N, C-alpha and C positions, 0 to 999 in steps of 0.2 A: 491504596497511594500508589503503588506502583503501575498500574493501571493507568491511574493518572501522569504521571511522568514519558509512559511512553504512548499518551497522546501528545504530550506535550513536542517530545522530539518528531513525531511522524507531521506535526503542521507544522516545526520550522524546514523540516527537510523539504517539503511540501511547496512551503514558500520560496526556499531554494532553488528550486526544480521541480515542477507538476511530473509526475507520473507518468512518461510517453508512451508506457506498453498499450501496445494496438490485439482487442477484444480480434476483431476477425483475424485469422489465419492465424491464431495458437494453438499449440499442439498439448491437448492429457497426458497427462502421467498415469498409471494403473490404477489408480484411485477417481480418476475421472475429475482430477484437478487442472487448472490452467499450467504450463511451467516453458520456464526460458529455455532456447535451444540456443545452440552456438551464430545459426541466421539469428535469429529474434534479436539477440546481443548486438551482434555487427547492425542491424540495420536500425538500431534505436540509438547506438553510436555515434553513426553517420548523419543520422535523421539532427537528434540532439547538435550536433556539431554542427549546420548549416542552420539550423535556427539561431543558432546563439548569434554568427553571423551574419546572416541578418539583420536582428537585434542590435547587435555592437558597432557594426561599420557605420562610416560615414562619408557622406560625399566620396573622394579617391580612395579617403583612407579605411582599409580592408584590415576586420578585427577581427578574428576567436580565438577562442578556449584554446590551450593545449595542458589543462591541467585537469581531470578525472575524478572525482568518487565516483565509485557503482555500489550500490546495496544492492542485495538480494535477497528474497526469501533463502533461506537455510540450505534446504532441498533441492534449490534450484543453484543454490553457490556449488551443493553438495555435485549437483550435474553438471556444470560447464568449469569447476574450479580447474581441472587438471587441463583443460584445453585452452584456456586462457593465456597462456604465453605465446601460443602458437596462432593463432587468430588474430593478434594485435597486432603483425603486419601487414594481415589485408587494413585493418582500420586507421593503421597510419595512411594507407596508399589510397581509399577512400576520403582523407582528411586532404589529398593534395591534388587531387583529383578534383572536389569541390570547389578546393582556394583555388585553380587553375580557369575553374568554368565561369569563376566569380570575378575574378581579375581580368578576364577576355573581354567581358561584361560594360566591363568602366576606363574610359580612354585615361591611361599617364594615372594606372590606379599603383599604389603601393600598396603593398600586402609583403612585409618585412615583417617575422616572427616578433612576439611581444615577451616569449620567451629562448630559452636556447636549445630546449630538448622538452619534449611532451611527457610526460606523468600518467601514472595509470595509477590507482588504488581502488581495487574491488573487498569485499568484506562485506561475510555475512551479519542476516539481521538477528542473530540467535541472542537472545542477553537471558543471562542465568540470574536466577533469585534462588531464595533460600527453599523456595518449595518446588519451584517447575522452571523448563524454561517456556518464553516467548518470543512472538516475531512481532514485529511493527510490521511489516512487510505483508501479502497475502502473498500465495504459489501466484507465478506468472505475470509479478511485476518486479519492474527495474524504475530506480528513485534513482538518476542520475544527475551529480552537481558537476558543473563545468567552470572554472575558471580562467584569465587571460595569463594569471601565473599565480606559480606558488612559492614559498620561501623555499631553498634556495638546498633540496634533500640529498644531492647527490656529496655538498661540502658532510651529510652528518655522516660520518662512517659509523660503521656499527647502530645506527640506528631502531630505536622501537616501533612496532609498527601503533602503538597505541601514540604516537605523538603525532603520527598525523591527522588533521584536521578532518571528523566526523568518521575518525573508522571505529571500527569494533571489534574484536578480538575473533580473530577471521577460524575455522569451524576443522579447512583443508590441512594435510599433508603437505612437509618442505617440502616444495618442487623439487629445490639443489639436492636434497638426498637419493633423488631417485635416480631411476637407470632409464636417464634420457644425451640423447643424440644432442652433442653443443653445438654441433655445426646446423641445427635445426632450432638456435637459438640466437643468432650472430647476430650482432647488430643492435640487441635486448642488453641492458641489465638490470640484473635482480639481484632489485633493494631487498625485500622483505620478501616470505612465503606469496605473499601478495598486490608488491607492488613492483611499477618494473617502469622505466624507462626509456626512449629510445633521442637520439643527438635529430633535432631539424637537419632535412637534407635540401640547403639551396636551392638543387636545382629539381626540389619534389617532384622527386623521379616516382614512378608508381611500381618500377619493377621490383619488385623485391629482393631479387639481388644486390639493386641497391640504396635501397633502404636499411639492406642487412649489414653494407659494407660501411655505409653513414656515421654508423656509432665509432667514436674515437677509439682508432685502433686497428677495429675490422680485425683481417685477418693476418694484422701484428701484435696479437698478443705476446708477447715474451711468454707468461706460464699465467700462473693463477694460484694466490696465497688464501684459505680457507681456513675459518677456525669456528666452534659453536660456542653460541652467545646461550648458554641456556639450549633454550627448543629451537635456534634458527641458524643458522649457520650462513657466515657472513662472508662475501667472498670481495677480492681485491685480483681486477686483470693487472700484470704488470706492463705496461705500456711504455714503461719510459723504461732506461737500461737502469736504472736508481729507486729503489723502494727503499721507506721506511718502515719497521714496526714502530709504533709509539705508544702513549696512555697517555691517560685519560687529565693529564694535565699538558697533555698538548694544545700549542694555542696557533699553530700555522693550520693553513687551509690550502691543503695542494694535495693532488690527486695521484699524487704519488707516495703518501702518507696512508698506512691503514691503522687506524687507533681502534688500539684494544680495552673492550670494556671489559676492567680488569684492573685494581688495584696493585696489583705484583709486578703489572709494565710499567717500567720508567719512560721516560720521555727519551724519543730516540735509542730503544732500547738495543734496535740493530737494524742494519745495512742489509741489504740485497742488490749486488749490482752483473750486469748480463756482459760479457768482458767479448766484444763483437768476434773478436780476430781468431781467439782460439775457444768461439762457442760454448765459452761456457761459463756458469753463476757461481758468484762469493759471496759467502757472508762474512759480518763482523758485526764484533759485539759488542756494549759499551756496558755489559750487564748481565749477568747470570742468565748462559743461555746454552742448552744442549741440542745438537743435530745430529740426529738419529743417534739420540742417546749417549752420544757422548758430548764431553763437554768443553766447550769452547774457549780460549783465551779471550781476555778482557783487554781492550783495546783504554787504552790512557794515553797521556800527555799527546793528544791529537794525531797520536800513527797510531792509523789503522792496523788490524791484521785480519791479512783475510784468509779464510778458507773454503778450497772449491765444496760444490752441494754436488749429490745426484741430480738426478731429473726429477727424480720422483724423493723427496726429503719429508722427516719430520724436527722440526721448527720446537724445543719446550723452551718456553721462556720463564725464567724464575723454578721451575718443574711444576707449575700451575696452570700455563694454557700451553695447549698445543698446537702450533699454526702450520698447514698442510701446504706444502709448496709443488707447485705439479707444472711444468716445462710444458709447452704447448705442441706441439704433434708436430708442427710446422720445422722449432729447433731440428727436435728431436732427429726430423727424418734428415737432419744436414752431417749429423754424425756417417 
């Protein structure tokens, strides 16, 4: 029964996007099996993008996919998993080059992006059963599924990997928990262990520095807030002078609201603001909160009580959720 289900899944995936892995030029692992390398993955994504752009475009309207789901054999995923955040800027640069080449070949063409940001989700094809683990993708194969748009993933604060279409539980470690130079990841928003976005650059610059700075905020990030949602670290970049930590019943869809996946957190639980004139951060609590283990007075009656924060702080919401606050190096250097 399990093999039958896996066969059906593979046929569905192949129908959506046939494997475009190239037999020629593939390298092999120590056991003689074909394997995916960073260069092979890069070339696959660029070729997929160009092919879809040719298929989707009509007359003067240039259309292209901006959402990608990439499925790899577990051995390949384990090999390239850590490299994914670092090779994606090159992939996006390749997309821009392809769009500009297509645009130059058509007079009065329109290449307006169908979405506001690029989305990439990678997954291992390993599926657990009661007896063993099987993969419906062979070593060296790549299954890529491209779409013009996807649902607004950025609006899903605290999202789970399994909420994404065609996703399978990842086997890699959490990239956000490793010792990583964050400057190398500028311009990218890490949504989960294996899901990443880049804002679309209207100038379609192929320079990596421009791609990195095209993300909202770029080097203007004031601080970063992080909390652990089970096995995943969830991040919010503080790009506005006010951010809100809120609970699951929050209905507002704003980029400066971090929705905490916990019943213990109230709607509008905490506000954090940056005071530019004094270059400091302050916190205001509307429900039980501790700042660096000290209880914060609760603001009532519409009168906020602001408390100064250190550049590196721990915020405990209702004694159940710990949100780590870290001011950016740019802010700290102003002292």
